[in-house]
VOPAGU-2260 file (C-alpha; in pm, 1 decimal, decimal comma):
REM VOPAGU-2260
SITE   aa  ch    i         X         Y         Z
SITE  MET   A    0  -15545,5   11987,1    6086,5
SITE  SER   A    1  -15929,9   11903,3    6208,1
SITE  THR   A    2  -16021,9   11643,3    6381,6
SITE  THR   A    3  -16368,6   11617,8    6281,6
SITE  MET   A    4  -16222,9   11379,3    6006,3
SITE  VAL   A    5  -16300,6   11089,2    6263,8
SITE  ARG   A    6  -16647,3   11015,2    6335,8
SITE  LYS   A    7  -16594,4   10711,7    6546,1
SITE  ARG   A    8  -16301,7   10483,5    6649,2
SITE  VAL   A    9  -16361,7   10099,5    6685,1
SITE  ARG   A   10  -16127,3    9763,0    6747,1
SITE  GLY   A   11  -16159,4    9460,3    6658,5
SITE  MET   A   12  -16300,4    9207,1    6907,2
SITE  PRO   A   13  -16204,2    8863,3    6904,7
SITE  ALA   A   14  -16425,4    8616,6    6749,2
SITE  GLN   A   15  -16395,9    8242,7    6573,5
SITE  ASP   A   16  -16566,1    8168,8    6259,7
SITE  GLY   A   17  -16573,4    7844,8    6030,8
SITE  ALA   A   18  -16438,4    7532,6    6252,7
SITE  GLY   A   19  -16304,7    7742,0    6511,8
SITE  VAL   A   20  -16048,3    7979,3    6333,9
SITE  LYS   A   21  -15956,8    8289,9    6563,5
SITE  LEU   A   22  -15996,5    8594,7    6392,3
SITE  SER   A   23  -16039,5    8974,7    6506,5
SITE  ARG   A   24  -16429,2    9078,2    6351,4
SITE  VAL   A   25  -16476,8    9477,0    6246,0
SITE  ILE   A   26  -16782,6    9556,6    6116,4
SITE  ASN   A   27  -17070,3    9362,7    6258,4
SITE  GLN   A   28  -16936,3    9352,3    6592,0
SITE  PRO   A   29  -17176,4    9451,6    6870,0
SITE  SER   A   30  -17087,7    9782,5    6926,1
SITE  TYR   A   31  -17024,8    9824,4    6533,0
SITE  LYS   A   32  -17273,8    9724,3    6259,2
SITE  HIS   A   33  -17298,6    9700,3    5935,4
SITE  GLN   A   34  -17157,7    9981,9    5720,8
SITE  ASP   A   35  -17398,3   10009,8    5367,4
SITE  PRO   A   36  -17302,6    9872,5    5181,0
SITE  PHE   A   37  -17019,2    9608,2    5421,7
SITE  LEU   A   38  -17139,4    9403,3    5622,4
SITE  MET   A   39  -16927,8    9273,2    5738,6
SITE  LEU   A   40  -16461,8    9287,9    5825,2
SITE  ASP   A   41  -16233,1    9006,3    6004,3
SITE  GLU   A   42  -15846,6    8994,2    5983,2
SITE  PHE   A   43  -15766,3    8683,2    6041,0
SITE  LYS   A   44  -15378,9    8673,1    6123,8
SITE  SER   A   45  -15172,1    8373,2    6325,0
SITE  ASP   A   46  -14883,2    8173,5    6262,3
SITE  ASP   A   47  -15042,3    7871,9    6522,7
SITE  PRO   A   48  -15160,3    7664,9    6265,2
SITE  ASN   A   49  -15429,6    7582,8    6540,8
SITE  ASP   A   50  -15610,4    7905,6    6485,3
SITE  TYR   A   51  -15687,5    7795,5    6143,9
SITE  ILE   A   52  -15559,7    7494,9    5995,5
SITE  ALA   A   53  -15997,5    7402,1    6053,4
SITE  GLY   A   54  -16018,0    7654,0    5818,9
SITE  PHE   A   55  -16411,3    7704,2    5671,8
SITE  PRO   A   56  -16500,0    7403,2    5584,1
SITE  PRO   A   57  -16857,3    7375,7    5354,9
SITE  HIS   A   58  -17098,0    7641,5    5422,3
SITE  PRO   A   59  -17409,0    7842,5    5178,3
SITE  HIS   A   60  -17474,8    8210,2    5114,2
SITE  ARG   A   61  -17714,1    8384,0    4971,2
SITE  GLY   A   62  -17776,4    8786,6    4851,9
SITE  PHE   A   63  -17492,4    8945,1    4918,8
SITE  CYS   A   64  -17061,2    8917,3    4793,1
SITE  THR   A   65  -16795,2    8755,5    4987,4
SITE  LEU   A   66  -16433,7    8939,4    4973,5
SITE  THR   A   67  -16129,0    8724,3    5038,3
SITE  TYR   A   68  -15791,9    8981,5    5047,5
SITE  MET   A   69  -15442,6    8761,8    5143,4
SITE  LEU   A   70  -15174,8    8909,4    5315,9
SITE  ALA   A   71  -14977,2    8611,8    5341,7
SITE  GLY   A   72  -14996,9    8207,1    5371,0
SITE  CYS   A   73  -15227,6    8051,4    5147,2
SITE  MET   A   74  -15651,2    7987,4    5041,6
SITE  GLU   A   75  -15800,3    7727,2    4876,3
SITE  HIS   A   76  -16190,6    7826,9    4744,7
SITE  GLN   A   77  -16394,4    7579,5    4616,7
SITE  ASP   A   78  -16800,5    7593,1    4554,4
SITE  SER   A   79  -17161,1    7438,5    4460,1
SITE  ARG   A   80  -17046,8    7514,6    4141,2
SITE  GLY   A   81  -16753,8    7400,7    4042,6
SITE  ASN   A   82  -16516,5    7665,4    4070,7
SITE  SER   A   83  -16206,7    7568,8    4264,9
SITE  GLY   A   84  -15873,6    7803,1    4311,8
SITE  GLU   A   85  -15577,9    7854,7    4544,5
SITE  ILE   A   86  -15451,6    8196,1    4625,8
SITE  ASN   A   87  -15140,2    8330,3    4816,5
SITE  ALA   A   88  -15011,0    8665,8    5000,7
SITE  GLY   A   89  -15116,2    8988,0    4768,2
SITE  GLY   A   90  -15460,8    8719,8    4579,7
SITE  LEU   A   91  -15793,9    8788,8    4617,3
SITE  GLN   A   92  -16113,3    8592,6    4616,2
SITE  TRP   A   93  -16393,8    8749,2    4400,4
SITE  MET   A   94  -16771,6    8586,8    4547,6
SITE  LYS   A   95  -17071,2    8718,2    4441,0
SITE  ALA   A   96  -17313,1    8443,8    4593,1
SITE  ALA   A   97  -17632,8    8617,4    4529,0
SITE  ARG   A   98  -17926,0    8383,3    4498,1
SITE  GLY   A   99  -17724,0    8150,4    4656,0
SITE  MET   A  100  -17317,8    7926,3    4663,6
SITE  ILE   A  101  -17220,2    7742,9    4887,7
SITE  HIS   A  102  -16833,8    7720,6    4960,6
SITE  SER   A  103  -16567,1    7657,6    5153,5
SITE  GLU   A  104  -16237,9    7836,3    5234,0
SITE  MET   A  105  -15961,3    7592,3    5313,7
SITE  PRO   A  106  -15547,6    7641,7    5447,8
SITE  LYS   A  107  -15365,5    7517,6    5134,8
SITE  GLN   A  108  -15018,1    7527,9    5419,6
SITE  GLU   A  109  -14982,2    7370,9    5783,6
SITE  ASP   A  110  -14728,1    7588,1    5954,4
SITE  GLY   A  111  -14667,6    7971,6    5854,2
SITE  LEU   A  112  -14755,4    8255,5    5823,7
SITE  MET   A  113  -15179,6    8249,3    5706,4
SITE  TRP   A  114  -15258,4    8685,3    5744,0
SITE  GLY   A  115  -15581,7    8797,6    5562,2
SITE  PHE   A  116  -15933,7    8956,5    5552,5
SITE  GLN   A  117  -16263,9    8884,2    5441,1
SITE  LEU   A  118  -16510,7    9144,2    5338,8
SITE  TRP   A  119  -16930,6    9129,6    5284,6
SITE  ILE   A  120  -17075,8    9305,1    5040,6
SITE  ASN   A  121  -17474,3    9371,6    5004,8
SITE  LEU   A  122  -17618,1    9287,2    4697,7
SITE  PRO   A  123  -17911,1    9554,9    4602,5
SITE  ALA   A  124  -18279,1    9403,0    4644,4
SITE  ASP   A  125  -18279,3    9339,3    4254,0
SITE  GLU   A  126  -17968,5    9147,1    4226,0
SITE  LYS   A  127  -18004,1    8918,6    4523,6
SITE  MET   A  128  -18174,2    8640,8    4365,4
SITE  SER   A  129  -17908,7    8689,4    4047,2
SITE  ASP   A  130  -17652,2    8429,5    3898,1
SITE  PRO   A  131  -17397,8    8390,0    4125,9
SITE  ASP   A  132  -17014,7    8410,6    3997,1
SITE  TYR   A  133  -16665,0    8395,5    4139,5
SITE  ALA   A  134  -16303,1    8513,6    4016,1
SITE  ASP   A  135  -15991,1    8395,8    4114,6
SITE  ILE   A  136  -15737,6    8726,5    4119,6
SITE  MET   A  137  -15326,6    8692,5    4157,0
SITE  GLY   A  138  -15157,1    8929,7    4380,3
SITE  ASP   A  139  -14914,1    9026,0    3993,0
SITE  GLU   A  140  -15280,8    9148,7    3888,5
SITE  VAL   A  141  -15362,0    9382,0    4174,5
SITE  PRO   A  142  -15186,3    9717,0    3972,8
SITE  GLU   A  143  -14955,5    9908,0    4180,3
SITE  VAL   A  144  -14918,5   10307,8    4202,9
SITE  ALA   A  145  -14748,3   10558,2    4465,8
SITE  LEU   A  146  -14871,3   10811,4    4665,6
SITE  ASN   A  147  -14543,2   10976,8    4816,7
SITE  SER   A  148  -14265,8   10717,0    4915,6
SITE  ALA   A  149  -14579,2   10505,9    5034,8
SITE  SER   A  150  -14727,7   10211,5    4747,4
SITE  VAL   A  151  -15060,1   10186,8    4690,2
SITE  ARG   A  152  -15267,4    9832,2    4612,0
SITE  VAL   A  153  -15591,5    9919,6    4433,8
SITE  LEU   A  154  -15799,2    9649,7    4491,6
SITE  SER   A  155  -16155,8    9783,7    4362,2
SITE  GLY   A  156  -16208,8   10088,5    4227,4
SITE  ASP   A  157  -16028,6   10382,6    4065,4
SITE  PHE   A  158  -15717,4   10549,4    4183,5
SITE  GLY   A  159  -15464,0   10674,4    4083,2
SITE  GLY   A  160  -15513,7   10634,2    3761,1
SITE  ALA   A  161  -15526,8   10245,3    3772,2
SITE  GLU   A  162  -15876,3   10035,2    3798,8
SITE  GLY   A  163  -15893,0    9768,1    4067,4
SITE  PRO   A  164  -15933,0    9360,1    3976,8
SITE  VAL   A  165  -16252,1    9343,0    4131,5
SITE  LYS   A  166  -16533,2    9425,8    3888,5
SITE  ALA   A  167  -16925,4    9499,1    4038,2
SITE  PRO   A  168  -17100,6    9705,1    3786,0
SITE  GLY   A  169  -17345,5    9963,3    3932,6
SITE  ARG   A  170  -17212,7    9948,5    4282,0
SITE  ASP   A  171  -16835,9   10014,7    4262,7
SITE  PHE   A  172  -16663,0   10090,4    4587,2
SITE  LEU   A  173  -16322,0   10153,7    4627,6
SITE  TYR   A  174  -16068,9    9919,6    4835,2
SITE  LEU   A  175  -15679,2   10031,6    4837,0
SITE  ASP   A  176  -15456,2    9879,3    5077,3
SITE  LEU   A  177  -15192,2   10104,2    5130,5
SITE  ARG   A  178  -14830,8   10076,9    5250,8
SITE  PHE   A  179  -14561,6   10264,5    5397,0
SITE  GLU   A  180  -14234,9   10165,1    5422,5
SITE  GLN   A  181  -14072,9   10423,4    5552,9
SITE  ALA   A  182  -14270,3   10789,2    5725,9
SITE  ASP   A  183  -14444,8   10967,9    5560,0
SITE  GLN   A  184  -14699,5   11203,8    5523,8
SITE  ALA   A  185  -14976,6   11129,6    5195,8
SITE  GLU   A  186  -15323,5   11245,6    5120,9
SITE  ILE   A  187  -15643,0   11123,2    4996,2
SITE  GLU   A  188  -15953,6   11322,0    4826,2
SITE  SER   A  189  -16285,6   11178,9    4876,4
SITE  GLN   A  190  -16439,4   11105,6    4568,3
SITE  GLY   A  191  -16811,5   11165,7    4724,7
SITE  GLN   A  192  -16913,2   10824,7    4889,3
SITE  GLN   A  193  -17144,3   10812,2    5183,6
SITE  THR   A  194  -16987,0   10506,7    5389,3
SITE  ARG   A  195  -16564,3   10547,6    5372,3
SITE  LEU   A  196  -16323,0   10399,6    5597,1
SITE  MET   A  197  -15975,1   10304,4    5721,0
SITE  TYR   A  198  -15847,4    9992,2    5899,9
SITE  VAL   A  199  -15484,5   10009,6    6017,8
SITE  TYR   A  200  -15361,6    9664,3    6030,4
SITE  LYS   A  201  -14991,7    9738,3    6120,7
SITE  GLY   A  202  -14804,3   10033,8    6192,0
SITE  GLU   A  203  -14943,0   10367,6    6328,3
SITE  LEU   A  204  -15158,0   10608,8    6085,8
SITE  ARG   A  205  -15289,0   10994,1    6225,3
SITE  ILE   A  206  -15604,2   11078,7    5998,9
SITE  ASN   A  207  -15636,4   11469,9    6000,1
SITE  GLY   A  208  -15452,2   11524,5    6367,2
SITE  GLU   A  209  -15622,0   11195,6    6534,1
SITE  THR   A  210  -15440,0   10897,8    6606,5
SITE  VAL   A  211  -15524,2   10528,6    6469,9
SITE  ARG   A  212  -15367,9   10214,6    6537,5
SITE  ALA   A  213  -15286,8    9875,2    6451,8
SITE  GLY   A  214  -15614,2    9660,1    6503,4
SITE  GLU   A  215  -15817,5   10011,5    6519,8
SITE  LEU   A  216  -16103,8   10152,7    6228,1
SITE  ALA   A  217  -16147,3   10527,0    6173,1
SITE  ASP   A  218  -16560,7   10568,7    6047,6
SITE  LEU   A  219  -16405,5   10857,0    5862,5
SITE  ASN   A  220  -16599,3   11197,6    5740,1
SITE  PRO   A  221  -16744,5   11153,1    5336,5
SITE  ASP   A  222  -16632,5   11497,7    5294,1
SITE  GLY   A  223  -16248,6   11615,7    5275,2
SITE  THR   A  224  -15901,3   11541,9    5195,4
SITE  LEU   A  225  -15775,9   11236,6    5453,6
SITE  GLN   A  226  -15402,9   11446,6    5528,7
SITE  LEU   A  227  -15223,2   11098,6    5687,4
SITE  SER   A  228  -14918,2   11087,9    5834,3
SITE  ALA   A  229  -14760,8   10698,7    5881,5
SITE  THR   A  230  -14463,0   10549,7    6125,7
SITE  ALA   A  231  -14235,8   10295,9    5920,6
SITE  ASP   A  232  -14385,2   10042,6    5860,0
SITE  THR   A  233  -14757,7   10119,1    5856,0
SITE  GLY   A  234  -15004,5    9913,2    5679,4
SITE  VAL   A  235  -15374,8   10076,3    5658,4
SITE  LEU   A  236  -15762,9    9927,2    5433,1
SITE  LEU   A  237  -15936,6   10239,9    5296,5
SITE  LEU   A  238  -16288,0   10116,2    5204,7
SITE  ALA   A  239  -16502,3   10361,8    5041,9
SITE  ALA   A  240  -16898,3   10316,4    4857,3
SITE  LYS   A  241  -17234,3   10464,9    4787,1
SITE  PRO   A  242  -17509,0   10299,8    5011,6
SITE  ILE   A  243  -17774,6   10108,1    4846,8
SITE  GLY   A  244  -18037,8   10235,3    5134,4
SITE  GLU   A  245  -18250,1    9914,5    5187,2
SITE  PRO   A  246  -18394,7    9769,1    5475,6
SITE  ILE   A  247  -18117,4    9407,0    5578,6
SITE  ALA   A  248  -18216,5    9124,1    5717,9
SITE  GLN   A  249  -18015,3    8877,5    5821,0
SITE  TYR   A  250  -17944,0    8586,3    5982,7
SITE  GLY   A  251  -17551,2    8392,6    5989,3
SITE  PRO   A  252  -17497,8    8373,3    5664,5
SITE  PHE   A  253  -17815,5    8459,2    5479,1
SITE  VAL   A  254  -17862,1    8849,0    5400,0
SITE  MET   A  255  -18187,8    8931,8    5265,1
SITE  ASN   A  256  -18414,6    9297,0    5227,9
SITE  THR   A  257  -18701,7    9092,2    5479,3
SITE  GLU   A  258  -18773,1    8827,6    5702,1
SITE  ASP   A  259  -18987,1    8628,4    5489,8
SITE  GLU   A  260  -18717,8    8596,8    5248,3
SITE  LEU   A  261  -18490,5    8535,6    5498,8
SITE  ARG   A  262  -18712,6    8203,4    5565,2
SITE  GLN   A  263  -18702,8    8133,0    5249,0
SITE  ALA   A  264  -18321,1    8086,3    5165,3
SITE  PHE   A  265  -18305,5    7804,8    5531,3
SITE  SER   A  266  -18591,9    7600,6    5325,4
SITE  ASP   A  267  -18429,1    7658,7    5023,4
SITE  TYR   A  268  -18089,9    7518,6    5237,8
SITE  GLN   A  269  -18330,2    7309,7    5359,7
SITE  GLN   A  270  -18425,8    7144,0    5030,8
SITE  GLY   A  271  -18178,7    7157,0    4884,9
SITE  THR   A  272  -18241,0    7411,4    4626,4
SITE  LEU   A  273  -18015,4    7719,2    4730,0
SITE  THR   A  274  -17788,9    7645,4    4444,4
SITE  ASN   A  275  -18026,6    7611,2    4211,1
């Protein structure tokens, strides 16, 4: 087996966001910045309410999309366009902030395990000031397909004859949750996306002969077949997409193409016109 499939391995680093939610920042840390079009990947996991109960109170966004995926616990969303909803384990919250949204994401539990991920996906310049959008996706709306003895939840994109419920026309991306209850091997062919990443959230996985452990992300060669060998009780996220290939100017919750556009976003937020 080739060992060149894994180009780089990255371990998530401890961070805090929102009102003090403890999390692990995997993408957009000092040693591993944007992976076009994926701007950020955070994992939050704790059974201590003090780590998550304060949640993510109202805050602004412009220029990209957020996607929250829950493995355990319950999260509530509310935003400036009047959208609201709750998702439990297996569910997703998809928000296209575009020209501007102010939203909150708050735990709907006072104890127990809270475990999930938030992914930020960039928008191309011609969509950054388009109309915002939002969708709640319940866990039973996510299709599952078999990969040998493993199950694969198809969150976005096409895989194994199933189509994920997250829709991003014209810039579709692949987002899979692979779950190995028992030790097994599997193969996944490339779909040709230049950005291809795997994050092991539990257990241990060998990717074309190289071991990647829980809490590590593997930056993968876009070409060739992934030859996977998992230990029992392993969970893995696979992300793949075609890069947008445009300049990225980011400051906090605003992601634009130029510094001037960032300054305009701040001005609009300060003047209360960000969401107009």
